[in-house]
N, C-alpha and C positions, 0 to 999 in steps of 0.2 A: 545638431543632435540634442534632444532634450535631456535634461539632467534628472536623475531619479534618486529618491531617498534610499540609502542602504537598508535592506530588510523591509519589513512592512512599513508602509507610509502612514505616519500618525495623522496626517490630514485627509486621508482617503476615507470616505464614508464607511461606517460599519454596516455589514449586511447580516441580518439575523437569520436564524435557521430556515425560516420559510420565505426569505427574500430571494429573488433571482437576479443574477448578474449576467448579462449577455456578453460572452467573449466574441471575438471576431469570427465570422462565418468560416466554417472549415474549408469552403471552396477557395478561400483566400490564403490558406496556409501554404507557404513555400518551403518551410523548414520545420525542424522539430520545435523550435521556439515560436509560440503563437501570440504571446503577449508579455509585456513587462510592466511591473508596477502594481499598485493596489495593496491589499492587505490579506491577512489570513483569518478573517472573521468567518464564522460558521457558514453563513449564506454564500460567501464568495467561494469557499472551499467546496461546498456541496454543489454549487453551480458549475464549478470547474469539472468535478468528477462526472456530473451529468452530461457534460459536453466532451468527455474524453480527454480531459486536461488535468494536469497535476503540477504543483509547485516543485521546482528543483533548481536550486541555486547555491552558490558558495557564499560563505561569510563575507560581508562587505559589499556584496552585490544587492541590487534591488530584487524584489520577488520576481522570479522568472517562471513563466507558465509554459509547460512543455507538453507535447503530444508526439511521442516518437513514431517514426515510420521506418522499418516495420515495428509492430508490437509483438510481445511474447505472451501467449495464452496457454492455459492447460484446460483441456476438456475432461469431463468425468471419466470417460473411457480410456483416456490417454495417460492418466496419472500413473507414474511408474514407481513402484515400491520394490526395491531389490530384495532378494531372498535374505540377504544379511541384514537389511534394514527392517524387514518384516520380523525377523527374529528379535531384534532390539525392541521393536514396538510391543511384541507379544510377551517378552520375558520381564517387562517392568523395569528395564534399565533406567528409564526416566518416568517420573510422574508428570504427566502433561495436564495442565489446567487451562481454562479459558477465562480471560478477563480478570484474573486474580491480581496481576501487577502490571497494568498497562504502562504506566510511566516507567517502571523498572525495565520493561522490555525496550522502550524507546531509549532510555539511557544506556542500556547494553548495546543497542545498535549504534549509538553515538560514540561509545568509548572503545569498542573492539577495534583492534588493529587490523587493517586491511592492506595487504601487500600491494604496492604500486600506487596507493592513494596517499596524498599528502595531508589529508584531514577529513573532516566530515561535513556533510551538508545539513545534518540534523542539529540545528541550533536551538538555543533556549526558546526562541520564538516559535520554531516548529513544534517543539515538545509541548509548549503551552497551548498552541492551536489545536493539535491533535488530541491532547488530553481533554479539551473542551468538547471536541467531536465525540470522544469516548463517553463523556458524561451525558451527552445527548443521545447516545445509543447508536451512533453511526460507525465509530471506529472500534475495532476489536483486536485482541491480542491472544496469542497462545504461548504458554510458558512451559519450558521443560526444566523440571527440578531434579536434582540428584543430591542425596544426603542433606536435604533441606535448603540447598543453595540454588539460586536461579542460574542455571547453566547455559541456557539458550532460549530463543524465542523469536517470534515474528509478529508483525502487526499490519493492519491495513484497514480499508474502508469498504463496508458492505452496502452496495446500492442495488436493491431489488435482488436479482438473481446473478449479480456479478460481484465478486470480491476482488478489490484492487489491492494487491499486496504491495506494501511500501518498503519494508526492509526486514532483515533477519540477522541474528547474531548467534555465535556459539563460543562459549568459554571452555567447553569440553567436547570432544569429538562426537559428532552425530547429533548433538543437542538441537541445533537449529532444524535439521532434517526431521527429527522426531516431532518437534513442535509443529512445523509446517505441514507434514504429511498427516498428522492426526487431525489438525484443523481442516485441511482440504477434504479428507474423507468424511468428517462430520458435516461439513457444508454440502458436499455432494449428496450425502445420504438424505439431506433435507431439501433437495431440489435445486441446488445451485447449478447454473448453466455453465459457468466457466470461472477460472481464476485468471485475472489479468496480472501478469508478472511485469508489465511495463516494458523493460528493456531486455532483449535476449542476451543470455549469458550461457556459457558452457554448463555451469552448475544447474541452471533452470531447465535447460534442454535435457539434462540427464534425469530430471524428475518428470519428464513428459511434456515439457514446454515445446511449443512450435511457433514459428514466425507467422504473423498475419499482417497483411497490409493495413495501414491506418484506415483506409477507406472501408475495408471489410469489417474492421473492428468497430468503427463508428456505426455501421449498420446493425451489428449485433448489439451494440449498446442501446440503440433505439428500441430494439426488440425486447431486451431482457431487463433493463433498468427501469425502475418505477420512481418517478419524481417524488421526492419527499416522503418516501414510503418506509415505515419501520418494518423490518423483516418479520415474517410470521413465526419465526422460531428464535429461541434464545440459545446462546452457547453455554 
């Protein structure tokens, strides 16, 4: 069994934004975990998303690259906004902004208590890597503010017409929903084909998410993602 460096491997080559790293062919994937090792440089992260893969690992582990089966996605016509949530969005309970405090959202996702979980996978290495993707224009956030305080938010990576949601948090009730739903509606209005929620959960299903086989997701990814393409609209 080969040994791996915990977290990003400092000896692994750095891949810049326009570099491509070929992960194992999807026809060889037998599990959700498709590769182990490497680093979180921009080119490696973007290559992963282009191939339907994302990093997900615990502190002390090497970088673990995953592609869950089934996947959870939300299509424009399936996005569900309850009447009570629509009222919250319309009456200005939260001031929702885009890309105003990307790192703050990531730290909020890292720090919020999640029942049943012993910790967080959002390490300093993850925050640094995605902050760099944000500076390059690939990663985006939505923030829900109340009384001038960051009360919730979400972030993810936009690849062509697919937004891959990474995480969300709420310090006040409905704050994460307000951020996510406002962002999703904005993206769908601008031609987004689907939101990739990665792993199915009861919460995501309640927002309109549905399960999709990994094989079908990869076919949609080929159709809608555009390699190294900056989105034609800004948030």
